[in-house]
C-alpha positions, 0 to 999 in steps of 0.5 A: 844821651839819646833814645830810639829814633822816631820813624819819619822824623824830619830835620826841619821841625814842624811849628808844633815841634818847635814849640815843644822845645820852648825854654820856659816850658822846659824850665817850668816842667823841671822846676815843678816836677817832683815825681817822674815816671820813666817809661821804657826805663832799662835795668842796664846801667849802660843804657841812656834811660838808666843813666838819665833816671839815675841822674834825676834821682841824684838831683832830688827827683823821685823816679817811677820806672815803667817797664813791663819786664822789670820789677825794680830799677834803681831801688824803685818798684817798676810798673808795667804801664802808667795806668798801674802807678798808684800815686800822682805823677808830675812828669812822664819821661818817655824812652820808647819809639815814636809809634808807642807815644800816642798810647803813652800820651793817653795814659799820661792824660789819664794819670793827670800828669802835668807834662809829657816829655819825649826824649832825644830823637823821639818826635810824635805830633800825634802824642803831642796833640793828645797831651796838649788837648788835655792841658799837658805841657809837651817837650819832644826831642830833648833829654831831661838830663841835658836840659837840667844840666843846661839850666844849671842843675838847680831845678830839683825838688829841694827848690833851693835853686833858681833858674838862670 
């Protein structure tokens, strides 16, 4: 699963980018998150955002679609932006271009999310800085579906599994 590539991304990650893929952070975010806002979630089942969100639902997570062009996706009410969500969100999972990510990070901070996750091929050091400065955990250039599977798919809200 991939998302839109970021502009100016380098094949050689910066130290901050390397830290954003820390296995302990990935595991902790997937274990402790229950509600995931999926920014840029498409209503098209052929799109990676839809496939990832559906997978997350199937593994016990509650997803909240964030897309100003939709009213509902995967049986959940869609919101135009993070600021419109009327309930707590644990993790903000982003399927938007890197240029959009700093503003999304600001909204994630205002929402008091635990983490900001930029999907595969999305790298924004500015967004990471905004989120980390406010105490959010950050993952960039990784897919939640791929990481969840890599960890054995045992990180759902049911809490019955343990991490390898």
